[in-house]
N, C-alpha and C positions, 0 to 999 in steps of 0.2 A: 683378396688376391685376384689378379686378372686371369681370365681363362686363356688357355693356350690357343694360339691361332692355327688354323689348318694350313698345311703346306702340301703342295703336290709338285712332282717332278715330271716334266714332259718335253715334247719337241714342238717347236714352232712350225705350224703348217701353213700359216698365212700371215703376212705382214703388210698387207695392201692398204689398210686403213690408217688414218692419222692417229698416232699415239695409242694404237690398239693392235694387239697380236692375238691370234688364235693358237692356243696351246692344246695339243692332243696328249692326254694322259692315258697310258696303258696300265691295266691291272689284271693280274692273273689270280684266279680263285678256283676253288674246287667245288664242283656241283654237290649240293648237300645230300642228294640221294644216290646219284650214280658214280660220284667220285672222279669224273673226268675233269681235267683242268681246262678252264675256259678263259679266253682273253676278252676283257671288256674294255672298250675304248670310249673315252669321254672327251668332249671338246669344250674348253673354257675360253671366254674372251677375257683378256688380261690387259691392264693399263701399262703402257710402256712410255714413261714420261720423256726420256731422251731419244726415243726411237732408235735404240741401240741394237735391237733384236732383228734378225733376218731369218728367212726360211731355213730350216735344218738345224738351228741352234738348240742346244739342250739347256733348259732353264728351270729355275725353281720359282713357283708362284705362291703367294700367300693370300689368304682371304682378307678382304677389307670391306669397308662400308660400300653401299651401292653407289657406283660412279655414273651409271647410265641405266637404261632399261635392261641391258644384257650383262654389263660388266660388274662383277663382284670380286674380282681378283686383281692383284698387282704383281708385276714381275719383280722378284726379290733380287735374284742374281743370275748371271749367265754362267753356266758351268762349262760349256764347251761351244766354241764357235763352229759354224758349218765350214767344211772344206771348200775353198775357192772363194 
């Protein structure tokens, strides 16, 4: 049976490269000792074949084979387009 691929949901923060977007994924978690809720931000470079994503779009990215030195993710679907 095939392993489940990882999915992340985030916001496109840069779409200036050809067929590549930078997606910022926010994650809330609780500190193991102190219990305070912390926000962790991670930025992924994702492959966008049709160049359909723009800054501010909310997208789902899925893990894929290495496409370049930094790209290991692909844009799966656009959930919400940016206003304007």
